[in-house]
C-alpha positions in Angstrom: -52.6 80.8 -67.9 -52.7 79.3 -65.0 -49.8 79.1 -62.6 -48.1 75.7 -62.6 -47.7 75.6 -58.8 -51.7 75.7 -58.4 -52.1 72.0 -60.2 -49.0 70.7 -58.3 -50.8 72.1 -54.8 -54.0 70.7 -56.0 -52.1 66.8 -56.8 -50.6 67.1 -53.5 -53.3 68.1 -51.5 -55.2 65.2 -53.3 -52.4 62.7 -52.7 -52.5 63.3 -49.1 -56.0 62.8 -48.9 -56.0 59.6 -50.5 -52.9 58.8 -48.4 -55.0 59.5 -45.5 -58.0 57.5 -46.4 -55.6 54.6 -47.7 -53.6 54.5 -44.0 -56.7 54.4 -42.3 -58.1 51.3 -40.7 -61.8 50.8 -42.4 -64.1 48.7 -40.4 -65.8 46.0 -42.4 -68.4 43.4 -41.7 -67.0 40.6 -39.2 -68.6 37.7 -40.7 -67.9 38.3 -44.6 -64.1 39.2 -43.4 -63.6 36.2 -41.5 -65.1 34.2 -44.5 -62.9 35.9 -47.2 -59.6 35.5 -44.9 -60.5 31.9 -44.3 -60.1 31.0 -47.5 -56.4 31.9 -47.4 -56.1 29.4 -44.6 -58.0 26.8 -46.6 -55.3 26.4 -48.8 -53.1 25.1 -45.9 -55.7 23.1 -44.3 -56.5 25.4 -41.4 -59.6 26.4 -40.0 -60.0 30.3 -39.1 -62.4 31.6 -36.7 -63.1 35.3 -35.4 -65.0 36.4 -32.6 -63.6 40.2 -32.6 -64.1 43.0 -35.0 -62.4 43.5 -38.5 -60.9 46.2 -40.4 -59.5 47.0 -43.8 -56.3 49.1 -44.5 -55.3 49.8 -48.1 -52.1 51.4 -48.0 -49.1 50.9 -48.4 -50.4 47.2 -49.3 -54.0 45.7 -48.6 -54.1 44.5 -45.3 -57.1 42.9 -43.3 -56.9 43.0 -39.4 -59.1 40.7 -37.6 -59.6 40.8 -33.6 -59.8 37.4 -31.2 -58.8 35.0 -33.6 -58.6 30.9 -33.5 -56.5 29.3 -35.7 -57.2 25.1 -35.6 -56.0 22.0 -37.9 -59.6 21.0 -38.2 -63.1 22.6 -37.7 -63.3 20.7 -34.1 -59.8 20.3 -33.5 -57.9 21.8 -30.8 -56.7 25.3 -31.2 -53.1 26.0 -32.8 -53.5 29.9 -31.7 -56.3 31.8 -30.1 -57.0 34.9 -28.3 -54.6 37.1 -30.7 -55.1 39.8 -33.3 -54.4 38.9 -36.6 -53.4 41.2 -39.6 -53.0 39.5 -43.1 -51.4 41.4 -45.9 -53.1 40.3 -49.1 -52.0 39.8 -52.2 -53.1 42.7 -54.7 -53.3 40.7 -57.6 -55.1 37.9 -56.2 -57.6 40.4 -54.6 -58.2 42.3 -57.8 -59.5 38.9 -58.8 -61.9 38.4 -56.1 -59.7 35.7 -54.0 -58.0 35.9 -50.9 -54.3 35.1 -50.9 -51.9 35.9 -48.0 -48.4 37.3 -48.8 -47.5 37.6 -45.1 -49.1 37.4 -41.7 -48.8 39.2 -38.0 -50.4 37.8 -34.8 -50.3 39.7 -32.0 -50.8 38.8 -28.2 -52.1 35.2 -29.0 -52.0 32.1 -26.6 -50.1 29.2 -28.6 -51.1 25.8 -28.0 -48.4 23.7 -25.8 -49.4 20.3 -27.3 -49.8 21.0 -31.0 -48.0 19.2 -33.6 -46.1 22.3 -34.9 -44.3 19.7 -37.0 -47.5 18.6 -38.9 -48.3 22.5 -39.5 -45.2 23.2 -40.9 -45.6 20.3 -43.3 -49.0 21.8 -44.4 -47.4 25.1 -45.1 -44.8 23.2 -47.3 -47.4 21.4 -49.3 -48.6 24.4 -51.4 -45.4 25.7 -51.8 -44.4 21.9 -53.2 -47.2 22.1 -55.5 -47.1 25.4 -56.6 -50.8 26.0 -56.5 -50.5 28.7 -53.9 -48.2 31.6 -53.4 -45.9 31.2 -50.4 -46.0 33.1 -47.5 -43.6 35.7 -47.6 -43.5 37.1 -44.2 -44.6 35.5 -40.9 -44.5 37.9 -37.8 -45.5 37.0 -34.0 -45.2 39.4 -31.2 -46.3 39.3 -27.6 -47.4 35.8 -28.0 -47.1 33.3 -24.9 -47.3 29.2 -24.7 -50.5 28.3 -23.1 -50.4 30.1 -19.7 -47.2 31.8 -20.2 -45.5 30.1 -17.1 -42.8 28.1 -19.5 -42.4 30.5 -22.7 -43.7 34.3 -22.9 -43.0 37.6 -24.4 -42.7 35.4 -27.7 -41.5 37.6 -30.5 -40.8 35.9 -34.1 -40.1 37.5 -37.6 -39.9 35.2 -40.5 -39.3 36.9 -43.9 -38.9 35.2 -47.2 -38.4 38.3 -50.0 -39.7 37.4 -53.3 -36.2 38.6 -54.5 -34.0 35.9 -52.6 -34.4 32.2 -52.6 -33.1 32.3 -48.8 -35.2 33.2 -45.6 -34.1 34.3 -42.4 -35.7 34.0 -39.1 -35.1 36.0 -35.8 -36.7 35.1 -32.5 -36.8 36.1 -28.7 -38.6 34.9 -25.9 -38.6 34.1 -22.3 -38.1 30.8 -21.8 -38.6 29.4 -18.3 -37.3 32.8 -16.9 -34.4 32.9 -18.9 -34.3 35.6 -21.9 -33.2 33.6 -25.3 -32.5 34.9 -28.9 -32.5 32.8 -32.0 -31.3 33.4 -35.4 -32.0 31.4 -38.4 -30.3 32.4 -41.9 -29.3 31.1 -45.6 -32.5 28.6 -45.1 -34.1 27.8 -48.9 -37.7 26.9 -48.2 -38.3 26.1 -51.6 -35.5 23.6 -51.7 -36.8 21.7 -48.6 -40.4 21.8 -50.0 -39.1 20.3 -53.1 -37.5 17.4 -51.1 -33.7 18.6 -51.7 -31.3 19.9 -48.9 -30.7 23.5 -48.2 -27.9 25.4 -46.2 -28.6 26.9 -43.1 -26.9 28.7 -40.4 -28.3 28.8 -36.8 -27.6 30.8 -33.3 -29.1 30.3 -30.0 -27.8 32.7 -27.3 -28.8 33.2 -23.5 -27.2 34.6 -20.2 -25.5 31.1 -19.7 -24.3 29.9 -23.0 -24.9 29.6 -26.8 -25.5 27.2 -29.7 -24.6 28.0 -33.1 -24.6 25.4 -35.9 -23.8 25.6 -39.7 -24.5 23.3 -42.4 -27.2 21.6 -44.5 -30.8 20.6 -43.7 -33.3 18.2 -45.4 -36.8 17.3 -44.7 -37.1 14.1 -42.2 -37.5 10.8 -43.8 -41.2 9.4 -43.3 -41.2 7.8 -39.8 -38.3 9.9 -38.3 -38.7 12.6 -35.8 -35.9 14.9 -36.6 -35.0 16.8 -39.9 -31.7 15.5 -41.5 -28.9 17.9 -40.4 -25.2 17.6 -41.3 -22.7 20.2 -40.6 -20.6 22.1 -37.8 -21.7 22.7 -34.3 -20.5 24.2 -31.2 -22.4 24.3 -27.7 -20.9 25.9 -24.8 -22.5 26.8 -21.1 -21.0 27.9 -17.8 -22.9 25.3 -15.9 -24.3 22.3 -17.5 -26.5 21.0 -14.4 -28.6 24.7 -14.8 -28.8 24.5 -18.5 -30.0 21.0 -18.6 -32.8 22.0 -16.0 -33.4 25.1 -17.9 -34.3 23.0 -21.3 -36.0 20.2 -19.5 -33.6 17.6 -20.5 -31.1 15.1 -18.7 -28.1 13.6 -19.4 -25.7 11.2 -17.3 -23.7 12.2 -14.6 -24.4 15.8 -15.1 -24.3 17.2 -11.4 -20.5 16.5 -11.7 -20.2 18.8 -14.6 -19.7 22.6 -14.5 -18.4 24.7 -17.4 -19.0 22.5 -20.6 -18.7 22.9 -24.4 -18.8 20.7 -27.3 -17.9 21.4 -30.9 -17.3 19.2 -34.1 -18.6 17.6 -37.2 -22.2 16.3 -36.8 -25.1 14.2 -38.5 -28.5 13.4 -37.5 -30.5 10.3 -38.6 -33.5 8.4 -37.4 -33.7 10.0 -33.8 -30.0 9.7 -33.2 -27.0 12.3 -33.4 -23.4 11.3 -34.4 -20.2 13.0 -33.9 -17.5 11.8 -36.4 -15.3 14.1 -35.1 -15.9 16.0 -31.9 -14.0 18.4 -29.5 -15.3 18.4 -25.8 -14.2 21.1 -23.0 -15.0 19.9 -19.2 -13.6 22.8 -17.3 -10.0 23.0 -17.7 -9.8 20.0 -19.5 -10.2 19.5 -23.6 -10.8 15.8 -25.1 -11.0 15.1 -28.8 -12.8 11.8 -30.3 -16.2 10.9 -31.6 -19.4 9.7 -30.3 -23.2 9.4 -30.6 -26.1 10.3 -29.1 -29.5 8.3 -29.4 -33.0 9.0 -27.9 -34.9 6.1 -26.5 -38.5 5.1 -27.4 -41.7 6.4 -25.7 -43.1 9.6 -24.3 -40.1 10.3 -22.2 -37.3 9.2 -24.4 -34.2 8.2 -22.5 -30.9 9.8 -23.8 -28.3 7.3 -24.6 -24.7 8.9 -25.1 -21.8 6.7 -26.4 -17.9 8.5 -26.8 -14.5 7.5 -27.1 -12.4 10.3 -26.0 -8.5 11.2 -25.6 -6.4 14.0 -23.9 -3.0 15.0 -23.7 -3.5 16.1 -20.3 -6.4 15.5 -17.6 -7.3 17.3 -14.7 -9.5 15.1 -12.3 -9.3 17.8 -9.3 -12.8 18.2 -9.2 -13.8 14.7 -9.0 -11.3 14.7 -6.1 -13.2 17.6 -4.6 -16.5 15.6 -4.8 -14.7 12.4 -3.2 -13.4 14.6 -0.3 -16.7 16.1 0.2 -18.5 12.7 0.4 -15.9 11.6 3.0 -16.1 14.6 4.9 -17.4 15.2 8.0 -21.2 16.4 6.8 -23.4 13.8 5.7 -23.8 13.7 2.2 -26.8 12.2 0.1 -26.1 8.8 -1.8 -29.0 8.5 -4.2 -28.1 7.5 -7.8 -31.2 8.8 -9.5 -29.7 12.2 -10.2 -26.5 10.7 -11.9 -28.2 8.1 -13.9 -30.9 9.9 -16.0 -29.7 8.7 -19.1 -27.4 5.9 -20.7 -23.4 7.0 -21.2 -20.8 4.6 -22.4 -17.3 6.4 -22.0 -14.2 5.3 -23.0 -11.3 7.6 -22.1 -7.5 7.8 -22.3 -5.1 10.4 -21.2 -1.5 10.8 -21.8 -1.0 12.8 -18.5 -3.4 13.3 -15.6 -3.8 15.2 -12.5 -5.9 13.4 -9.7 -5.6 16.2 -7.2 -1.7 16.5 -6.2 -1.0 13.4 -7.8 0.5 12.9 -11.3 -0.9 9.9 -13.3 0.4 8.8 -16.8 -0.8 6.7 -19.5 -4.4 6.4 -17.9 -6.9 4.3 -19.5 -10.4 4.4 -17.9 -14.2 3.8 -18.7 -17.0 5.1 -17.5 -20.7 2.9 -17.8 -24.0 4.4 -16.9 -27.4 2.3 -16.9 -30.6 3.2 -15.0 -29.7 2.9 -11.0 -26.3 1.7 -11.9 -22.9 3.4 -12.6 -19.8 1.6 -12.9 -15.9 3.3 -13.1 -13.3 1.3 -14.2 -9.5 2.3 -14.4 -8.1 -0.3 -16.7 -4.6 1.2 -16.1 -3.0 3.8 -14.7 1.1 4.5 -14.0 1.5 6.2 -10.7 5.3 6.9 -9.7 6.5 4.2 -11.7 4.1 1.8 -10.3 0.8 0.7 -12.0 -3.0 1.2 -10.4 -5.9 -0.5 -11.7 -9.4 -0.6 -9.9 -13.1 -0.7 -10.1 -15.9 0.7 -8.6 -19.7 -0.3 -9.3 -22.6 1.5 -7.8 -26.2 0.3 -7.7 -29.7 1.0 -6.4 -32.2 -1.9 -5.8 -35.5 -1.5 -4.4 -34.9 1.7 -2.6 -33.9 4.3 -5.0 -32.3 6.1 -1.9 -29.9 3.3 -0.5 -26.8 3.1 -2.7 -24.7 -0.3 -2.7 -21.1 0.2 -3.4 -18.4 -2.2 -4.6 -14.8 -1.5 -4.9 -11.8 -3.5 -6.0 -8.1 -2.5 -7.3 -4.7 -3.3 -6.9 -1.0 -1.6 -6.8 2.0 -2.6 -8.4 5.4 -1.5 -7.4 4.4 2.1 -6.6 7.1 4.4 -5.2 5.6 5.2 -1.9 8.1 7.7 -1.0 7.5 9.6 -3.9 3.7 9.3 -3.8 3.5 10.7 0.0 5.9 13.6 -1.2 3.4 14.5 -3.7 0.2 14.4 -1.6 2.4 17.0 0.8 3.0 14.3 3.5 6.4 13.6 5.0 8.5 11.1 2.8 8.9 9.2 6.2 8.4 5.7 4.3 10.1 4.7 1.1 10.0 1.8 -1.2 7.8 -0.2 -3.8 4.2 -0.7 -2.6 2.0 -3.2 -3.7 -1.1 -3.8 -2.3 -4.8 -5.0 -3.1 -8.7 -4.3 -1.8 -12.0 -5.5 -2.3 -14.5 -3.0 -0.3 -18.1 -2.9 -0.1 -21.1 -1.0 1.5 -24.7 0.1 1.3 -26.2 3.1 2.8 -28.3 6.1 2.5 -25.5 8.9 3.2 -21.7 9.1 3.5 -21.9 8.4 7.3 -23.5 5.3 6.4 -21.3 4.5 4.1 -18.3 4.3 6.4 -20.4 2.9 9.3 -21.6 -0.2 6.9 -18.2 -0.6 5.0 -16.9 -4.3 4.9 -14.1 -5.9 3.0 -10.2 -6.5 2.9 -7.3 -4.2 2.1 -3.7 -5.4 2.2 -0.6 -3.3 1.2 2.9 -4.3 1.6 6.4 -2.8 0.8 9.3 -4.6 -0.3 12.8 -3.4 0.2 12.2 -0.2 2.0 13.2 2.2 4.4 11.9 4.3 7.4 13.5 7.7 7.5 13.8 10.1 10.3 13.7 6.9 12.8 16.1 4.4 13.9 14.1 1.7 15.2 17.2 -0.1 16.6 18.6 2.9 18.6 15.2 3.2 20.1 15.4 -0.1 21.5 18.5 0.5 22.8 17.3 3.8 24.5 14.1 1.8 25.8 11.7 3.7 23.8 13.1 7.1 24.0 14.0 8.6 20.5 17.4 10.3 20.1 16.8 13.9 20.8 17.9 16.5 18.3 17.2 17.4 14.7 20.6 15.9 13.8 19.5 12.5 15.0 16.2 12.7 13.2 17.8 13.8 9.8 20.5 10.9 10.3 17.9 8.3 11.6 17.1 5.4 9.1 15.6 2.0 9.5 15.9 -0.3 6.6 13.7 -3.7 6.0 13.3 -6.2 3.9 9.4 -6.1 3.9 6.4 -4.4 5.7 3.3 -5.2 5.4 -0.4 -4.6 6.8 -3.7 -6.3 6.1 -7.3 -5.1 7.6 -10.7 -6.8 7.7 -13.3 -4.1 7.6 -17.0 -5.3 9.1 -19.2 -2.3 9.9 -16.5 0.5 9.3 -14.2 -1.2 11.7 -11.0 -2.2 10.5 -9.2 -5.3 12.3 -5.6 -5.5 11.7 -5.3 -8.9 11.3 -1.6 -9.2 10.2 0.9 -6.1 10.4 4.6 -6.0 10.9 8.1 -5.1 9.7 10.9 -7.5 9.3 14.5 -6.0 8.6 18.2 -6.9 8.9 18.4 -5.4 12.8 15.0 -5.1 13.7 11.7 -6.4 13.5 7.8 -5.2 14.5 4.8 -6.4 14.8 0.9 -4.6 15.4 -2.7 -5.5 16.0 -5.6 -3.2 16.9 -8.2 -1.7 15.0 -9.1 1.5 12.7 -12.3 3.1 13.0 -13.5 4.9 10.0 -16.7 6.5 11.3 -14.6 7.7 14.4 -11.4 8.2 12.1 -9.1 6.5 15.0 -6.9 4.2 15.5 -5.6 2.0 18.5 -3.2 -0.5 18.2 -0.5 -2.2 19.8 2.6 -4.1 19.0 6.1 -5.4 19.7 9.5 -4.2 18.3 12.8 -6.3 18.7 16.3 -6.3 17.7 17.3 -9.1 15.3 19.0 -11.9 15.0 16.8 -12.8 18.0 19.7 -13.7 20.1 18.0 -12.3 23.4 14.3 -12.9 23.1 13.6 -10.5 26.0 15.3 -7.6 24.5 12.6 -5.7 23.0 9.9 -3.0 23.4 6.0 -3.0 23.9 4.3 0.1 22.5 0.9 1.4 21.9 -0.6 3.9 19.4 -3.7 5.4 20.0 -5.8 8.6 19.1 -7.6 10.4 16.2 -5.9 10.3 12.8 -5.0 13.6 13.1 -3.2 13.6 16.5 -1.7 10.2 17.3 0.3 9.5 20.0 2.6 6.8 21.1 3.8 5.3 24.1 5.8 2.1 25.5 3.9 -0.4 27.6 5.1 -2.4 30.7 6.2 -6.0 29.9 2.9 -8.6 29.7 0.8 -5.9 28.0 1.5 -7.1 24.7 -0.2 -9.6 23.0 2.6 -11.2 20.8 6.3 -12.6 22.0 8.9 -10.2 21.1 11.1 -12.7 19.9 9.0 -13.5 16.9 8.1 -9.7 15.4 7.8 -9.6 12.0 8.4 -13.2 11.2 4.9 -13.9 9.7 5.5 -11.2 7.0 8.4 -13.1 5.1 7.6 -15.8 2.5 8.1 -19.5 3.5 11.1 -19.6 1.7 12.9 -16.4 3.3 12.0 -17.4 7.0 15.0 -17.5 9.3 15.6 -20.9 11.0 14.7 -20.1 14.7 18.0 -21.8 15.8 20.7 -19.9 13.5 21.4 -16.4 13.6 21.6 -15.4 9.9 21.8 -12.1 8.7 18.4 -10.8 7.3 20.1 -10.1 3.8 21.0 -13.9 3.2 19.8 -15.5 0.3 20.6 -19.1 0.9 21.1 -21.2 3.9 22.1 -25.0 4.3 22.2 -26.8 7.4 
């Protein structure tokens, strides 16, 4: 009787031989293999051509490998993929029946077309699945591929699996996009539902070193004539540097150079080339805003992005914008071209309960930003500052020369507590009182230096019922221009006034002081001269007199000059001033409050009967 172990050894040896033969790549005739594999592609309306060798592997599943393949949408059409190595996992049942049906494919080292209509290709792949005539591809893998010459996308690895026991497909991809390594994951997608015109759940995530994008919701095939599939769900996008991220993906949005760290999350829907956000939450630097918005793409080959949003925040920190403004007004010239900021349309409505503009606190802020091609408009519709109100509008536009920017600014102050404002900005609280003012300024320039050089317009500032602290102007007159020595004198020195005002008219960056002065119960003053914005310098002369003006000769003439950071003041000899001392400050009072020349009424008098 033959021992049992001998048949087992023979069976094991035979199995090894069969496995070795089955795992081996057997060369086959190239044209016949190409024609056979082409039948699998015919079902999807694709054309396969082969220029390299062909081989067949039987185990673990029949696999046909073709070298140097070319896949196109038509016999003479442009290539979708070429110069790659294609492996087809053949369906055993169909193979026994003499038909070629691919259960999966793997493409290695191929060059993918940049201009191919990949959406049309996906529609072709879904067609047989929708009809049920052809078994769907259960696995598609791409490795080591590149887009065109590889300059934009390279090292493309893709693995899409749809197991026959599951209704959901999963896809994973990694690639180097414009020099940045990127990973993509797609799960919970039901291809059969989409092929049958129903919606499918999905979960997607894209990550790269500078940020991430994650979405979770439902997707449906796009309606006829629309460019995007129908999506709805929750999404979150975040990046450490928005300008760099936009440059990387090749998309522009308005005002992007002003943004740094950026995030957006919320509920979204897509329809007909637009994206709506019924509920969204945006993070810009340290700020968090909530509201609603919409994004749409315009027509054409290079569609212009259009963004609309209404956002609100409990607290808004505008310090980065103040830093940008300080840089523009700094000593180094800054380019003023608008083009980098107007690459898209923006209609933004913004509100905040509290705000921080540099060191200044703002309450009840309502503002709007409007960006159009070659134009930007920023409006502060309302802002409460130190118990007062600020309103303003700034318009920037480009004309025939895109390097030249035209700027127009206008605004007003209403009863802003000047002393508190000076204290907040870190300056000495030397002037207190409610300030009112308005300004209209305009300029046209290529850079910030030219902006100051060509500035023109008018500005007025007035303070009613205020006080100068640290200085007694009446005592200065009594001392013939000298200031009382000692810290105690400076601490106790005060000058109350009924009104102080200054009006400047700017031409080419030089502000002419057309009217300036002070009128108080015991002292009056006037000032005239120039303020140079390009040189950051003040040159002015003025007069200072006691009131009531019983002695017109009792007064001082003075001069203030020098750079803004190091102003100096000195008294002048009689005759060097331009205005008689006895009339100092009279023009500052409203006509009904002016004091009759021959009557010495106190400055606090509210009525006069001759």
